[in-house]
TORDO-485296 format. One record per residue (C-alpha): x, y, z. Coordinates in nm, 4 decimals, always signed. Layout:
     east    north       up
        X        Y        Z
...
***
This chain:
     east    north       up
 +11.1757  +9.6443  +1.2700
 +11.0141  +9.4637  +0.9783
 +11.1510  +9.3815  +0.6332
 +11.0277  +9.1964  +0.3199
 +11.1893  +8.8599  +0.2557
 +11.1645  +8.7096  -0.0938
 +11.0669  +8.3482  -0.1516
 +11.3567  +8.1037  -0.0949
 +11.5750  +8.3788  +0.0461
 +11.7228  +8.3490  +0.3932
 +11.6537  +8.6219  +0.6434
 +12.0270  +8.6833  +0.6647
 +12.0487  +8.7394  +0.2884
 +11.7570  +8.9808  +0.3060
 +11.9157  +9.1763  +0.5930
 +12.2266  +9.2306  +0.3832
 +12.0276  +9.3175  +0.0701
 +11.8484  +9.5906  +0.2743
 +12.1866  +9.7431  +0.3659
 +12.1508  +9.6354  +0.7278
 +12.4185  +9.4824  +0.9532
 +12.3690  +9.1174  +1.0522
 +12.5295  +9.1848  +1.3962
 +12.2477  +9.4285  +1.4807
 +11.9974  +9.1391  +1.5001
 +11.9743  +8.8160  +1.6972
 +11.6720  +8.6258  +1.5608
 +11.3563  +8.6977  +1.3612
 +10.9802  +8.6358  +1.4030
 +10.7908  +8.4670  +1.1160
 +10.4130  +8.4115  +1.1497
 +10.4360  +8.4625  +1.5262
 +10.7184  +8.2096  +1.5658
 +11.0870  +8.2825  +1.6481
 +11.3272  +8.1609  +1.3778
 +11.6975  +8.1595  +1.3103
 +11.8454  +8.4252  +1.0773
 +11.9276  +8.1330  +0.8468
 +11.5527  +8.0622  +0.8039
 +11.4512  +8.0407  +0.4400
 +11.1084  +8.1924  +0.3655
 +10.8633  +7.9579  +0.1826
 +10.7070  +8.2580  +0.0091
 +10.7407  +8.6338  +0.0029
 +10.6850  +8.7382  +0.3621
 +10.7127  +9.0251  +0.6094
 +10.9591  +8.9326  +0.8852
 +11.0151  +9.1018  +1.2164
 +11.3834  +9.1409  +1.3025
 +11.4605  +9.1127  +1.6755
 +11.7561  +9.3053  +1.8189
 +11.9397  +9.2783  +2.1483
 +11.7050  +9.5122  +2.3387
 +11.4126  +9.2723  +2.2947
 +11.3557  +9.0323  +2.5855
 +11.3013  +8.7513  +2.3334
 +11.6522  +8.8006  +2.2078
 +11.7951  +8.7548  +2.5578
 +11.6123  +8.4238  +2.5919
 +11.7651  +8.3052  +2.2638
 +12.1100  +8.4143  +2.3743
 +12.0801  +8.2210  +2.6988
 +11.9535  +7.9116  +2.5192
 +12.2606  +7.9320  +2.2952
 +12.4788  +7.9774  +2.6021
 +12.3416  +7.6486  +2.7377
 +12.4583  +7.4750  +2.4207
 +12.7935  +7.6518  +2.4497
 +12.8339  +7.5176  +2.8028
 +12.7330  +7.1655  +2.6995
 +12.9930  +7.1739  +2.4196
 +13.2650  +7.2847  +2.6636
 +13.1618  +7.0043  +2.9019
 +13.1848  +6.7444  +2.6203
 +13.5270  +6.8718  +2.5170
 +13.6560  +6.8401  +2.8768
 +13.4844  +6.5248  +2.9953
 +13.4161  +6.3536  +2.6598
 +13.2181  +6.0304  +2.7047
 +13.2317  +6.0711  +3.0853
 +12.9438  +6.3225  +3.0546
 +12.6096  +6.2584  +2.8935
 +12.3935  +6.5603  +2.8107
 +12.0171  +6.5748  +2.8564
 +11.8233  +6.9091  +2.8403
 +11.9432  +7.2684  +2.8647
 +11.6641  +7.5365  +2.8518
 +11.6761  +7.9105  +2.9239
 +11.5137  +8.0240  +3.2492
 +11.4204  +8.3633  +3.3982
 +11.7679  +8.4521  +3.5220
 +11.9815  +8.2573  +3.2725
 +11.9940  +7.8940  +3.1716
 +12.0861  +7.5469  +3.2974
 +12.1898  +7.2121  +3.1537
 +12.1278  +6.8752  +3.3210
 +12.4230  +6.6410  +3.2694
 +12.4995  +6.2868  +3.3755
 +12.8690  +6.2931  +3.4870
 +13.0529  +5.9662  +3.5392
 +13.2236  +6.1306  +3.8344
 +13.0303  +6.4234  +3.9991
 +13.1786  +6.7678  +3.9544
 +13.1815  +7.0517  +4.2123
 +13.1557  +7.4286  +4.1884
 +13.5351  +7.4446  +4.1793
 +13.5169  +7.2804  +3.8281
 +13.3041  +7.5608  +3.6896
 +13.5954  +7.7905  +3.6181
 +13.7528  +7.5187  +3.4061
 +13.4314  +7.4830  +3.2028
 +13.4104  +7.8629  +3.1632
 +13.7659  +7.8786  +3.0242
 +13.6734  +7.6197  +2.7595
 +13.3565  +7.8152  +2.6761
 +13.5691  +8.1268  +2.6154
 +13.7857  +7.9285  +2.3709
 +13.4775  +7.8196  +2.1787
 +13.3520  +8.1800  +2.1686
 +13.6912  +8.2871  +2.0238
 +13.6568  +8.0134  +1.7589
 +13.3313  +8.1872  +1.6446
 +13.1774  +7.8595  +1.5261
 +12.8730  +7.8872  +1.3037
 +12.5561  +7.7529  +1.4677
 +12.3761  +7.5549  +1.1965
 +12.0225  +7.4123  +1.2015
 +11.9423  +7.0890  +1.0247
 +11.6145  +6.9037  +0.9837
 +11.6357  +6.5249  +0.9777
 +11.3946  +6.2397  +1.0278
 +11.3316  +6.1056  +1.3760
 +11.4927  +5.7710  +1.2786
 +11.7988  +5.9495  +1.1481
 +11.8247  +6.1436  +1.4758
 +11.7997  +5.8274  +1.6858
 +12.0784  +5.6694  +1.4752
 +12.2889  +5.9880  +1.5027
 +12.2662  +6.0093  +1.8877
 +12.3224  +5.6372  +1.9252
 +12.6474  +5.6796  +1.7314
 +12.7405  +5.9706  +1.9618
 +12.6558  +5.7520  +2.2646
 +12.4119  +6.0197  +2.3926
 +12.1528  +5.7750  +2.5392
 +11.9412  +6.0461  +2.7020
 +11.8764  +6.2096  +2.3648
 +11.7791  +5.8682  +2.2246
 +11.5334  +5.8236  +2.5089
 +11.3808  +6.1690  +2.4489
 +11.3356  +6.0893  +2.0799
 +11.1772  +5.7491  +2.1570
 +10.9588  +5.8537  +2.4486
 +10.8743  +6.2183  +2.4228
 +10.8849  +6.3309  +2.0579
 +10.6014  +6.2372  +1.8178
 +10.7113  +6.4399  +1.5139
 +10.8461  +6.2547  +1.2037
 +11.0958  +6.5321  +1.1396
 +11.3101  +6.6906  +1.4069
 +11.5753  +6.9661  +1.4190
 +11.9318  +6.9425  +1.5370
 +12.1947  +7.2147  +1.5806
 +12.5600  +7.1822  +1.5046
 +12.8504  +7.4072  +1.6169
 +13.1877  +7.2616  +1.5316
 +13.2033  +6.9038  +1.6516
 +12.9093  +6.9489  +1.8874
 +12.5544  +6.8471  +1.7931
 +12.2350  +6.8784  +2.0003
 +11.8722  +6.7923  +1.9557
 +11.6841  +7.1231  +1.9798
 +11.3888  +7.3205  +1.8379
 +11.5877  +7.6427  +1.8483
 +11.6249  +7.9169  +1.7483
 +11.9859  +8.0197  +1.8258
 +12.2240  +8.2998  +1.7603
 +12.4251  +8.2770  +1.4349
 +12.7583  +8.1824  +1.5885
 +12.9360  +8.1118  +1.9202
 +13.1109  +8.4449  +1.8849
 +12.7825  +8.6248  +1.9797
 +12.7920  +8.4672  +2.3307
 +13.0627  +8.6829  +2.4963
 +12.9294  +8.7769  +2.8365
 +12.8367  +8.4759  +3.0549
 +12.8952  +8.3341  +3.4002
 +12.8431  +7.9842  +3.5457
 +12.6711  +8.0158  +3.8790
 +12.6208  +7.6878  +4.0605
 +12.5823  +7.3111  +4.0551
 +12.2927  +7.1207  +4.2060
 +12.1163  +6.7879  +4.1788
 +11.8243  +6.7151  +3.9505
 +11.6387  +6.3924  +3.8725
 +11.6122  +6.2926  +3.5136
 +11.2705  +6.4220  +3.3902
 +11.2091  +6.5564  +3.7394
 +11.1093  +6.2072  +3.8631
 +11.2656  +6.1134  +4.1952
 +11.2602  +5.7468  +4.0873
 +11.5001  +5.8308  +3.8049
 +11.8743  +5.8820  +3.8141
 +12.0106  +6.1895  +3.9840
 +12.1913  +6.4166  +3.7391
 +12.3880  +6.7378  +3.7942
 +12.2349  +7.0653  +3.6938
 +12.4785  +7.3477  +3.6040
 +12.3214  +7.6937  +3.6263
 +12.4588  +7.9903  +3.4357
 +12.3566  +8.3264  +3.2917
 +12.4419  +8.5372  +2.9882
 +12.3873  +8.8900  +2.8758
 +12.4589  +9.1032  +2.5681
 +12.6911  +9.3347  +2.7609
 +12.9570  +9.3070  +3.0283
 +12.7899  +9.5833  +3.2224
 +12.4619  +9.3896  +3.2437
 +12.6497  +9.0802  +3.3568
 +12.8402  +9.2703  +3.6306
 +12.5157  +9.4255  +3.7504
 +12.3523  +9.0822  +3.7645
 +12.6425  +8.9336  +3.9650
 +12.6295  +9.2265  +4.2042
 +12.2589  +9.1824  +4.2555
 +12.3067  +8.8070  +4.3032
 +12.5643  +8.8685  +4.5785
 +12.3215  +9.1083  +4.7458
 +12.0505  +8.8464  +4.7098
 +12.2666  +8.5995  +4.9003
 +12.2880  +8.8481  +5.1868
 +11.9127  +8.8776  +5.1839
 +11.8393  +8.5051  +5.1668
 +11.5205  +8.4677  +5.3737
 +11.6275  +8.1247  +5.5024
 +11.9476  +8.2692  +5.6571
 +11.7811  +8.5896  +5.7855
 +11.4828  +8.3950  +5.9155
 +11.7150  +8.1931  +6.1384
 +11.9327  +8.4884  +6.2417
 +11.6322  +8.7074  +6.3368
 +11.4310  +8.4218  +6.4970
 +11.1378  +8.4566  +6.2543
 +11.0596  +8.0984  +6.1486
 +11.1897  +7.7485  +6.1491
 +11.1546  +7.4510  +5.9143
 +11.2588  +7.1524  +6.1244
 +11.3267  +6.8236  +5.9374
 +11.1899  +6.6162  +6.2287
 +10.8604  +6.8026  +6.1886
 +10.8573  +6.7571  +5.8091
 +11.0008  +6.9212  +5.5014
 +10.8016  +7.2185  +5.3743
 +10.6136  +7.2650  +5.7087
 +10.6697  +7.5985  +5.8740
 +10.6917  +7.6785  +6.2446
 +10.6308  +8.0505  +6.2972
 +10.8502  +8.1719  +6.5831
 +10.7277  +8.4545  +6.8113
 +10.8847  +8.7379  +6.6120
 +10.7697  +8.5961  +6.2781
 +10.4186  +8.5437  +6.4188
 +10.4111  +8.9057  +6.5364
 +10.4711  +9.0215  +6.1832
 +10.2217  +8.7777  +6.0380
  +9.9597  +8.8876  +6.2884
 +10.0249  +9.2515  +6.1965
  +9.9786  +9.1715  +5.8274
  +9.6600  +8.9689  +5.8941
  +9.5129  +9.2440  +6.1116
  +9.5825  +9.5120  +5.8558
  +9.4415  +9.3071  +5.5723
  +9.1318  +9.1938  +5.7578
  +9.0435  +9.5506  +5.8516
  +9.0708  +9.6589  +5.4901
  +8.8702  +9.3645  +5.3590
  +8.5918  +9.4124  +5.6113
  +8.5711  +9.7745  +5.5038
  +8.5104  +9.6408  +5.1525
  +8.2303  +9.4149  +5.2536
  +8.4065  +9.0846  +5.2837
  +8.2690  +8.8260  +5.5195
  +8.5279  +8.6126  +5.6952
  +8.4686  +8.2396  +5.7475
  +8.6719  +7.9476  +5.8810
  +8.6646  +7.6021  +5.7325
  +8.8066  +7.2554  +5.8139
  +9.1525  +7.1314  +5.7208
  +9.0185  +6.8010  +5.5903
  +8.7015  +6.7078  +5.4044
  +8.5115  +6.4151  +5.2704
  +8.6810  +6.3041  +4.9500
  +8.3506  +6.3292  +4.7635
  +8.3793  +6.7081  +4.7915
  +8.6975  +6.6872  +4.5884
  +8.5509  +6.4475  +4.3404
  +8.2714  +6.6935  +4.2675
  +8.5150  +6.9850  +4.2354
  +8.7370  +6.7800  +4.0003
  +9.0488  +6.8139  +4.2069
  +9.0879  +6.4429  +4.2648
  +9.0865  +6.3867  +3.8907
  +9.3126  +6.6621  +3.7705
  +9.5110  +6.7759  +4.0766
  +9.5651  +6.4490  +4.2682
  +9.9462  +6.4413  +4.2181
  +9.9639  +6.7587  +4.4301
  +9.7268  +6.6247  +4.6997
  +9.8182  +6.4105  +5.0017
  +9.6775  +6.0552  +4.9871
  +9.3242  +5.9762  +5.0745
  +9.2644  +5.8759  +5.4402
  +9.0216  +5.5935  +5.5042
  +8.8214  +5.5639  +5.8237
  +8.6615  +5.2712  +6.0069
  +8.3246  +5.4068  +5.8904
  +8.4285  +5.3426  +5.5273
  +8.4520  +5.7135  +5.4597
  +8.7326  +5.8736  +5.2712
  +8.8882  +6.2060  +5.3754
  +9.1534  +6.4270  +5.2106
  +9.3648  +6.7139  +5.3430
  +9.2391  +7.0214  +5.1548
  +9.4611  +7.1596  +4.8812
  +9.2282  +7.4575  +4.8162
  +8.9512  +7.6388  +4.9938
  +8.7168  +7.6930  +4.6971
  +8.4653  +7.4079  +4.7606
  +8.4116  +7.5197  +5.1210
  +8.3274  +7.8688  +5.0103
  +8.0776  +7.7270  +4.7628
  +7.9201  +7.5464  +5.0586
  +7.8978  +7.8818  +5.2406
  +7.7147  +8.0207  +4.9345
  +7.4803  +7.7234  +4.9413
  +7.4024  +7.7865  +5.3072
  +7.1080  +8.0000  +5.2149
  +6.8890  +8.0807  +4.9104
  +7.0581  +8.3689  +4.7362
  +6.8910  +8.6445  +4.5430
  +7.0544  +8.8703  +4.2839
  +6.9980  +9.1406  +4.5484
  +7.2511  +8.9546  +4.7781
  +7.5238  +8.9716  +4.5179
  +7.8103  +9.0283  +4.5028
  +7.8779  +8.7991  +4.7973
  +8.2460  +8.8252  +4.9072
  +8.3724  +8.5354  +5.1212
  +8.7217  +8.5597  +5.2710
  +8.9327  +8.3210  +5.4766
  +9.2840  +8.2894  +5.5950
  +9.2658  +7.9306  +5.4811
  +9.5469  +7.6839  +5.5533
  +9.5930  +7.4237  +5.2727
  +9.8345  +7.1376  +5.2079
  +9.9929  +7.0263  +4.8896
 +10.2345  +6.7504  +4.8218
 +10.5409  +6.9124  +4.6685
 +10.8373  +6.6947  +4.5867
 +11.1298  +6.7369  +4.8276
 +11.3594  +6.8578  +4.5491
 +11.1524  +7.1722  +4.4842
 +11.0969  +7.2807  +4.8468
 +11.2653  +7.6104  +4.9141
 +11.2353  +7.7858  +5.2510
 +10.9090  +7.9827  +5.2680
 +10.8840  +8.0172  +4.8904
 +10.7842  +7.6567  +4.8195
 +10.6228  +7.4681  +5.1093
 +10.3760  +7.1863  +5.1700
 +10.1552  +7.3630  +5.4162
 +10.0590  +7.7302  +5.3797
  +9.7872  +7.9832  +5.4516
  +9.6331  +8.1806  +5.1709
  +9.4722  +8.5258  +5.1987
  +9.1917  +8.3589  +5.0031
  +8.8606  +8.4997  +4.8900
  +8.5870  +8.4067  +4.6526
  +8.3346  +8.6501  +4.5109
  +8.0024  +8.5273  +4.3756
  +7.8426  +8.7790  +4.1368
  +7.6279  +8.8177  +3.8262
  +7.8024  +8.8382  +3.4876
  +7.7082  +9.2039  +3.4714
  +7.8822  +9.2751  +3.8051
  +8.2170  +9.1232  +3.7007
  +8.3689  +9.4454  +3.5595
  +8.3026  +9.6544  +3.8695
  +8.4245  +9.3784  +4.0987
  +8.7498  +9.3536  +3.9027
  +8.8023  +9.7324  +3.9109
  +8.7619  +9.7239  +4.2899
  +8.9978  +9.4290  +4.3159
  +9.2637  +9.6075  +4.1099
  +9.2381  +9.9150  +4.3300
  +9.2498  +9.7022  +4.6432
  +9.5483  +9.5095  +4.5138
  +9.7416  +9.8312  +4.4305
  +9.6657  +9.9751  +4.7703
  +9.7733  +9.6664  +4.9605
 +10.0871  +9.5937  +4.7603
 +10.1810  +9.9633  +4.7909
 +10.1470  +9.9413  +5.1728
 +10.4167  +9.6765  +5.1661
 +10.6480  +9.8806  +4.9438
 +10.5704  +9.7209  +4.6106
 +10.4770  +9.9853  +4.3510
 +10.6256  +9.8246  +4.0373
 +10.4540  +9.5232  +3.8884
 +10.3772  +9.3494  +3.5615
 +10.0180  +9.2526  +3.4862
  +9.9121  +8.9699  +3.2539
  +9.5693  +8.8912  +3.1191
  +9.5248  +8.5318  +3.0067
  +9.2432  +8.4558  +2.7650
  +9.0331  +8.1513  +2.6603
  +9.2362  +7.8366  +2.5839
  +9.1468  +7.5803  +2.3174
  +8.9863  +7.3549  +2.5789
  +8.7404  +7.5360  +2.8050
  +8.4125  +7.5028  +2.9923
  +8.1224  +7.7441  +2.9708
  +7.9491  +7.9338  +2.6938
  +8.1671  +8.1336  +2.4499
  +7.9317  +8.4346  +2.5032
  +8.0100  +8.4204  +2.8726
  +8.3815  +8.3979  +2.8017
  +8.3645  +8.6948  +2.5668
  +8.1778  +8.8991  +2.8296
  +8.4272  +8.7960  +3.0969
  +8.7320  +8.8801  +2.8850
  +8.5786  +9.2116  +2.7807
  +8.4987  +9.2900  +3.1486
  +8.8643  +9.2123  +3.2554
  +9.0027  +9.4281  +2.9747
  +8.7706  +9.7170  +3.0487
  +8.8545  +9.6942  +3.4169
  +9.2270  +9.7014  +3.3528
  +9.1848  +9.9956  +3.1087
  +8.9691 +10.1955  +3.3443
  +9.2135 +10.1277  +3.6268
  +9.4929 +10.2648  +3.4070
  +9.6926  +9.9415  +3.4277
  +9.9398  +9.8458  +3.1602
  +9.9137  +9.4774  +3.0822
 +10.0217  +9.2047  +2.8463
  +9.7676  +8.9666  +2.6918
  +9.8597  +8.5983  +2.7056
  +9.6413  +8.4610  +2.4264
  +9.5012  +8.1218  +2.5076
  +9.6741  +8.0954  +2.8443
  +9.3654  +8.1242  +3.0656
  +9.2561  +7.8376  +3.2870
  +9.0015  +7.5937  +3.1383
  +8.7454  +7.7337  +3.3790
  +8.7887  +8.1056  +3.3007
  +9.0149  +8.4000  +3.2084
  +9.2466  +8.5500  +3.4699
  +9.4680  +8.8378  +3.5693
  +9.8103  +8.7713  +3.7233
 +10.0338  +9.0281  +3.8890
 +10.4127  +9.0041  +3.9212
 +10.5661  +9.2349  +4.1817
 +10.9255  +9.3714  +4.1527
 +11.1373  +9.3726  +4.4612
 +11.4317  +9.5916  +4.5737
 +11.6740  +9.3806  +4.3625
 +11.4560  +9.4112  +4.0491
 +11.3501  +9.0475  +4.0767
 +10.9912  +8.9643  +3.9863
 +10.7610  +8.7402  +4.1885
 +10.4233  +8.5978  +4.0914
 +10.1928  +8.7359  +4.3609
  +9.8331  +8.8448  +4.3177
  +9.5866  +8.6575  +4.0994
  +9.2231  +8.7219  +3.9999
  +9.0543  +8.4300  +3.8221
  +8.7085  +8.3950  +3.6824
  +8.5472  +8.0518  +3.7188
  +8.2495  +7.9140  +3.5226
  +8.3262  +7.5530  +3.6153
  +8.2864  +7.5029  +3.9937
  +7.9466  +7.6864  +4.0080
  +7.8186  +7.4426  +3.7440
  +7.9781  +7.1360  +3.9087
  +7.8175  +7.2140  +4.2475
  +7.4885  +7.3317  +4.0913
  +7.4818  +7.6678  +4.2810
  +7.2422  +7.9376  +4.1710
  +7.0846  +8.2653  +4.2672
  +6.7337  +8.3845  +4.1988
  +6.7364  +8.6609  +3.9347
  +6.4975  +8.9460  +3.8788
  +6.2974  +8.7185  +3.6453
  +6.2377  +8.4889  +3.9459
  +6.4290  +8.2029  +3.7821
  +6.7576  +8.0348  +3.8672
  +7.0863  +8.1731  +3.7362
  +7.4407  +8.0394  +3.7716
  +7.6785  +8.2978  +3.9327
  +8.0263  +8.3813  +3.8174
  +8.2826  +8.2830  +4.0825
  +8.5943  +8.5020  +4.1193
  +8.8913  +8.3472  +4.2894
  +9.1330  +8.6028  +4.4227
  +9.4429  +8.6190  +4.6413
  +9.6365  +8.9420  +4.6871
  +9.9371  +8.8245  +4.8858
  +9.9148  +8.4652  +4.7580
 +10.0118  +8.2911  +5.0771
 +10.1459  +8.4391  +5.4032
 +10.4424  +8.2073  +5.3945
 +10.5591  +8.2919  +5.0456
 +10.4820  +8.6632  +5.0784
 +10.6692  +8.6716  +5.4065
 +10.9718  +8.5177  +5.2384
 +10.9558  +8.7819  +4.9673
 +10.9208  +9.0588  +5.2282
 +11.2278  +8.9386  +5.4169
 +11.4391  +8.9491  +5.0990
 +11.2838  +9.2719  +4.9744
 +11.3791  +9.4516  +5.2939
 +11.6854  +9.2441  +5.3767
 +11.5238  +9.1777  +5.7171
 +11.5011  +9.5500  +5.7945
 +11.1228  +9.5773  +5.8025
 +10.9478  +9.9153  +5.8030
 +10.8495 +10.0359  +6.1463
 +10.4840  +9.9308  +6.1187
 +10.5873  +9.5684  +6.0434
 +10.8928  +9.5254  +6.2623
 +10.8514  +9.2504  +6.5252
 +11.0318  +9.4690  +6.7782
 +10.9721  +9.8356  +6.6994
 +11.1594  +9.9862  +6.9878
 +11.4237  +9.8621  +7.2321
 +11.5045 +10.0470  +7.5511
 +11.8771 +10.0439  +7.6384
 +11.9717 +10.1590  +7.9965
 +12.3422 +10.2661  +8.0110
 +12.3726 +10.0689  +8.3319
 +12.1461  +9.8757  +8.5607
 +12.0975 +10.1709  +8.8009
 +11.8778 +10.3280  +8.5275
 +11.6541 +10.0203  +8.5025
 +11.3717 +10.1781  +8.7036
 +11.3352 +10.4802  +8.4706
 +11.3795 +10.2471  +8.1725
 +11.0838 +10.0420  +8.3010
 +10.8712 +10.3555  +8.3039
 +10.9616 +10.4302  +7.9438
 +10.8977 +10.0644  +7.8506
 +10.5584 +10.0621  +8.0148
 +10.4585 +10.3974  +7.8568
 +10.5125 +10.2449  +7.5105
 +10.3723  +9.9015  +7.5880
 +10.0501 +10.0538  +7.7178
 +10.0113 +10.2233  +7.3761
 +10.0480  +9.8906  +7.1899
 +10.4008  +9.9550  +7.0734
 +10.6072  +9.6414  +7.0265
 +10.8850  +9.7252  +7.2681
 +11.1542  +9.5322  +7.4587
 +11.4072  +9.6310  +7.7221
 +11.7625  +9.5088  +7.7546
 +11.8303  +9.4804  +8.1291
 +12.1667  +9.2959  +8.0933
 +12.4725  +9.4276  +8.2709
 +12.6516  +9.4744  +7.9417
 +12.8244  +9.7860  +7.8109
 +12.6082 +10.0204  +7.5957
 +12.8113  +9.9638  +7.2835
 +12.7496  +9.5913  +7.3021
 +12.3772  +9.6437  +7.3506
 +12.3622  +9.8797  +7.0469
 +12.5453  +9.6277  +6.8300
 +12.3078  +9.3504  +6.9366
 +12.0048  +9.5754  +6.8513
 +12.1636  +9.6467  +6.5108
 +12.2130  +9.2810  +6.4416
 +11.8448  +9.2222  +6.5249
 +11.7561  +9.5062  +6.2867
 +11.5392  +9.6908  +6.5458
 +11.4345 +10.0234  +6.3935
 +11.4480 +10.2458  +6.7064
 +11.6659 +10.2432  +7.0173
 +11.6023 +10.4508  +7.3242
 +11.9173 +10.5140  +7.5292
 +11.8653 +10.5899  +7.9029
 +12.1379 +10.7439  +8.1164
 +12.1788 +10.9995  +8.3952
 +12.0805 +11.3044  +8.1838
 +11.7759 +11.1266  +8.0409
 +11.6581 +11.0268  +8.3886
 +11.7041 +11.3787  +8.5272
 +11.5168 +11.5430  +8.2400
 +11.2482 +11.2700  +8.1835
 +11.3686 +11.2292  +7.8295
 +11.5176 +10.9645  +7.6006
 +11.8045 +10.9745  +7.3474
 +11.6832 +10.8246  +7.0194
 +11.8949 +10.6215  +6.7870
 +11.7414 +10.5217  +6.4508
 +11.8688 +10.2293  +6.2461
 +12.0499 +10.3424  +5.9378
 +12.0742 +10.7027  +6.0551
 +12.2261 +10.6936  +6.4045
 +12.1722 +10.9405  +6.6905
 +11.8788 +11.1788  +6.6156
 +11.8714 +11.3599  +6.9473
 +11.7108 +11.3861  +7.2832
 +11.3332 +11.4285  +7.3357
 +11.0596 +11.3533  +7.5831
 +10.8926 +11.0165  +7.5570
 +10.5689 +11.1885  +7.4468
 +10.7584 +11.3682  +7.1654
 +10.9139 +11.0392  +7.0645
 +10.5749 +10.8656  +7.0537
 +10.4112 +11.1462  +6.8537
 +10.7012 +11.1642  +6.6077
 +10.7010 +10.7946  +6.5148
 +10.3651 +10.6482  +6.6083
 +10.0878 +10.9086  +6.6091
***
């Protein structure tokens, strides 16, 4: 809701004057910027009050919880702990702290207890503005050397803000809740290592993660989902189910796809390729390395080099780089022939493997790797064709994500930033085309003003998994930069040269990351069409192996992914093993099944669903 705030009045005073309750609001928004409720209006203004049900309020609460945790740490460890930074993140907050003696997760309960005491004290959280020199002197007196370094190296403003709560003071832009008493429902989650400023040449600190909510019910639900997420961890399931391996002797962030994982990947690739070819995409295959000059032209060596592996020099005095992106190769495909406007749109697709140098500290299973394969495509079109292409891409994206069980997503449209390339008229046309396409497709979306890439506006899609977690997945980006850099053109109806618009798009993102998301979404229990082993045949004893082979061959000849357990184990053990491997369908073969040319079907998650002929089974599940 919005209220009028008189000149020199605080928002808190204005809330009370309007007969409202201060506890109903967390922060406010003034001229598009979040401010504390203690903010004093410079002139008569309309202020937006933000309550607990607004996502912005939750971010403020979590930022305040980070300060609460830091205060508790300072009370317990005093000068044996130096604080650095403590921002909110998607699931909660963290604070990086330099402990004289490292702590463990067993110490978190002690910190939580101190946090509860501070909440009970209900300390006012007070913002002050002081000069940078005053702040340096203050934090030197407090012996907080990291804060001093931040002020000296990273902050250019003459005036900075600090926040006080009781004896604790922190350097912070804010805003925060009005008092520590508002931070009632929190949980410290884990401790990990983190380099100061993220630089592996700097000192290793300890990062304490936590979360906070406005209600106990929300906190309990989060903890329950977190425990479920641990069970679904793709790194653990990937090893248990024999899907993939990341072997340190091979290299961190480099994935070995094991046979079962490769079966799933091949199934995904085959499904996607068939759909793309129906839509007129032309598949290509390009090298894994290229002459460094290609990346100089594209601009990657200038702006992206910290994520690229080092240049390789040859005896022929040529320089090569391992490709971080496929875009320049697809431009070369476009340049392979003279293109007319009648040839456009030209849709080039590739399952292109790229390599990026990610720091070891951020590598995480399949979700953050150094070598990965994108379901990459680039569409070259005229400006007038952009809108229709985007509509088709949105429809294609919805169809493909839906096939994998993702029907909830958030869509973001990022517009022209302050620094950009290309004509404003072209940007305006592109943004209008993206908006029209989203509207015509019936997609709800949020506009991120000024957050587009320097080379063009973009659409990003975040999918929601079974645990209500969001993952950045599909992206559609317009590019006015690379076509100009490489000088590509098409011949227009006026018989002159025109620069095409280049659309970068990936629906899955990368097979590695998407596979990791799939594992956790399904908890390793893939739908039948994706399962690496769809059916396992289980003879009750080895004397039924011959008939079991007939059933096995019947299904294999029909391209069903089937295995047979010929071991001389008891049936109960075989069933348990199949359950552990999360195989969707089991066919049990005994005397009655052999005599009647039938199978007894057991379905994972349901149990025994009855006896039927093998033809009936096939028609029921696979036709």
